[in-house]
N, C-alpha and C positions, 0 to 999 in steps of 0.2 A: 609558525608558517601559515601563510594565507591560502585558503582553498582556491582552486580554479573557479571561475564564474560558473554558476549553476545554469547550464544551458536551457533546460526545460523551464525553470522558474523565471529566467530572464525573458524567455519567449512569451510566457503567460503574462508577465508584467506588462509587456508591450501590447498584447492583443486581447486578453481575456475579458476585460471590462469595457471594451469598445467594439468588439465584434458583435454584429447583430444576432448571430446564431452559433451556439456552442455545440460541437459534435465530438469533442475530444476530452471532456472532463472525466477525471478518474474517480470523483466522488459521486454519491448518489443523491437523489432528490431530497432537499432539506425541508424544514418546516419552521413555522414561526414559534416564538416562545409561547404564545397563547395556545397554539395547536398542541404543543408538547405537554403543557400543564393540564390541558383538558383530558389527557389520557389517564390522569391519576387524581381522584377526588381529594380535595384539601390541599393539593400542592400549590395552587395559585396563591392561596392565603399564606401558606408557609413561606413561599418565595418572597413575599413582602417583608418578612422578618429577617432575611439574610443580612448578616452584618458585613460591612464593607472594610473590615480590617484584614490584617495578614491571616493567612491560613497555614496549616502545618506543612512543613517543607516536603515530607513524603507523600502528601495528599491526606485529606481527612480520613479518619478511621472508617467512617461509614461508606465513603466512596471506595476505598481500597477493599472493603468487605464485598461490595457489589462486583468489583472487578475480579476479585479472587473467586467469586462464584462462577466465573466463566471457565475455570480450570479445576478439574477434579482433584480434590484433596489439598487445595491451596489455602493459605491463610493470608490475611491482610499484610502481615510482616514480610511476605514474599513478593510484594508489589510496590513499585515506585512510580508515582504519578509524574508526568511531564507536561510541558506545553506542546501538545501535538506529538506526532511520531518523530519529527525531525530532531527535537531536542533529545529524545531518548537515544536515537542513533548517535548523536554527538557525544552524549555522556558515556555511552558504551565504548566508543572509539577511544575517548580520552582516558577512561579508567582501565580498559582491558588490554589495549594494544600499546606496543612500544616500538620505537624505531628499530628497523631491521626485521621485525616479525613478518612472517609469510602468511598472507591472508588470501584464501580462495573465495571468489565471489561469483555467484550465479549471474550470468549476463545474457541479454540486456537487463538493465536494472535502473531503479531510481538512483540518480547520480550520487547522492550522499552515501549510499551503501558502499561504494568503492572509493569516492573522493576523500572522505574523512579518514579512512584508513591510510590512503596515500599521503594525505597531509601530515599524518602522524609519523611519516617516514617508513611506513610498511612497504613491503614488496607485495603488490596486488597482482594476483594470478587469476585471470578470468576463466570461468567455465562457460564457454559459449554454447548457445543453442541456435537452431535455425528452423524455419518453416518446413524444410525438407525432412526433418526428423520429428515433426509434430511438436516442436519446441521443447522436446525432452532432452535435457543435458546428458552427456555421455558419462554414465556412472563408472565405467571401466577405467576412465582416465584419472580418477581421483587419486589413486595411489601414486601415479607419476607426478601429479600436481602438488602433492603433499611433501615431496622430497626437495630439499631437506626439510626437516620437521616443521610443519605449519602450525601456526598459533590458533587460527580460527577458520571456520567455514561459515559464509553468509549466504542464506537462501531466502527466497520469497515465494510463499504459496498461500492462496491462489496468486498467480503471478501477474505483475504489472511490467510490461504492457501486453503480454501475449495471451493471457487467459489460461495458461498451462497450470495444472494442479497435480501435485505429487500424489501417488497412491499411498495408502497407509503402510503397505509393505516397504515401499522405497523410503518413506520418511523414517520408519523404525530402523531401516538399514543405515541411513545417514546418522541417526542418533548413536547407534552401536559403533559405526565406523569412527566417528569422532571421539567417542568414549575410549575406545581401545588405543587411540593415538594421543590421548591426553590433550585434545583440542577443545575449544569452545565452539558451540553451534549457536549462531544468532539467526533466528527465524522470524522474518517479517511476515506477520499474519494479519495485516490490516484489513484484508477482505474475507477473513474467516467468518463463517455463518452465512455466506452468500454463495453457497454451492448450488449447482443445478438440482441435485437431489440430496436427501438426508444421508443416503448411503455413501456419498462422496465426502461427507464431513469428517475432518480429522480432529483428533484431540489436540489441545494446545500442545505444541512440541515441548514446552517447558515441563509438562507432566511426565515426559518419557525419560528424563535424565537430569541429574543435578547440575550438569555442565551446560544446559541449554537455556537460552534467553528467548522468550516470546515477546514480540512487539505488537502492541494493539493501539487502537485509536478510535475516537468517536466520529471521525470525519468521513470514513469510507462507507462501510456497510450500513451504518446508522444514519449517514447523511447529515451529521451535525458538526460540520467543519468549523463553524463560527465559535464553538465552545473552546477550541484549542486545548483539548484534553486528550492526552495519550498516556501510555504506560509501558513499563517493562516488567515482566514477570519471570522470576527465576528462583530456584532453591539455593543458588549460590549466594549466600548472605554476604560474604566478603566482597563479592563483585557489586552487589547492590549498595553496600556502604561506600565503595569507591565511586560509583555513579552518583550517589547522593552528595558526596563531597565535591564532585565536579559541578553539580547543579547549583551549589552555593555560589558559583561564579556566573551563572546564567540567569534563570528566572527566579531562583530561590523557592518560590511557591506559586501555586495556581490561583486564579481569581475565584473568590468565594461563590459568586453567582454561577460561574461555569461549573464548579464542582457540584453545586446543588442540582442544576439542570441535568448534568451527566448522570447523577444518581437516579433521577426520575426516569431518564431514558433507558438506563440499564435495567431498572425494574420492569419497564414496559417494553423491553426489547422485542418480545415476540410479536406484538402488534406492529411495531415499527418495521421489523424485518419482513413481515408478511407484506406490508405495503411496498417495501423496496423490491422484494422478489417479484411482485406482480408487475411493477413498472419495468424491471430489467428483463423479465421473461417476454413480455409483450414487445419490447424493443428488439430483443434478440430475434424474435420471429420475423419482425419487419425487416431487420437487417439481413437475415438469411435469405429472404425473398429477393431483396435488393441485390445481394451478391450473386444469386443465381442468374438474375437478369444481366449482370455485368461481368460474368465470368470470362468473357473474352478480354476484358481490360484489367480486372482485379482478381486476385486469388487470396485464399485465407485458410486458416485452421480455426473452426468455431471454438470459442472459449469453453473450457471444462468447468470453470467457476469464475466468480467475480464479475465486475461490470465493464471490463475492457477487452478489446481484441486488437489485432495487429495485422491488418490486411497488407497485401503487397501490390504495388503498381507494376503492371507488366508493360512490355514494349519500350522500355528504356527512357520514359519521361523522367523517372525519379520522383520521389515523394516531395522533395523540396519545391520543385517547380509545380507539381500537382497541387500541393497545399497552398502555395502562393497564389495560384490562379483561382482556386476555389474560394479563398478568402476575398480576393479582390473583386471577382466577377459574380460570386453568389452570396458573399457575406457570411460564409460558413467556416468556422475555425476547426481545422484538423491539426494534428500534431505530427510533424515530420519525424520519421524514424532516425534521421541523422542526429537528432538531439540526444539519442541514446548511444550513438557511436556510428562512425561512417559505414561500417559493414551492414548496418540496417537502414541505409539511406533509401532503399526502394520501398520501405514500409511506412505506414502511418497509423497512429493510434486513434481508435474510435471509442468513445465512452457511451455505455448503454444504460446508464442509471438515471438519466434526467427525464422529467415528464415532458419536456419540450423536444424530445428526440424526434418524434414523428415529423414535426414541421421542418426541423433542420435537415433530416434525411430527404424529405420531399424536395427541398431546395437543391441539395446535392444531386438528386436524381434528375431534376429538370436541367441542371447545368450540364450533366453528362449527356443528356439527350441533345442539347444544343451543340455539343462537340461533333 
């Protein structure tokens, strides 16, 4: 069965590489190959020796070892490398879900988290959240949504597009809740390590239960989207085998140069993340000041973690018209909330992770002055 068109990706395909100013990107500031290799002595010379043949389908042992180091007590055998996060979502849906399964999904969400389950013939049950509740989903409704017996719960923390972040107590509660009901828990953690404070940092959800899958990627917090390296980490070895068998029909293996560069970045992640946090925090400060000036027209819940937030357009204009006018008249690309679903059509996504944020925000600010 063919999935429905990916609304967000089709929108970016149309606008991302032609809009003069991007203010909605979900990834963080990137760097050149030369800048990355300069972080580790000897890596530039070693990169020249990378062979351009096939790589191991699960990912090289050395790369999986670096990824496993992100999760306490994990081994390389509990990691499966993919081409970005999207492929890992696809292989999970194909390997873990069956037609008729009931799947509960935290929403709004990145469309593939719900659409690929729906394409598999699953009954997708949304756990909706709203700005009125601080974007926190209602945990009390889980028992109702799980009946009849659900197969999986899919969550995302830190959350795209709202910036919501689960507390450790609530995350552990979800792990225990799914365990007692014999469900899988799929946790999209692509913004992990980009929390406001270290006190808000959660362990990888996969370390809390054998039935949990953690999704990670080089694209978001580390800003290395061009590597197209993502992964799934879980202690459910049978599920990993099933996902690997699906991957044999997609990319089969990752590019060797990307795997090498991803290893370097993971070894040097502290310095990369320090840079990313510096950019994101400075941009959040600027945006907070902007939102204070514009509070008669816009409202929001500041993000708890990650590089995105989801303001609301007040007074009935709607974000579709708002974003259309901003792009046409100011050259600034925002992301309409309707791309996540019609009930969020008054919202728009803002990305806080790019170094060009200040200039783009200034253009939006001047455009609103002109109104």
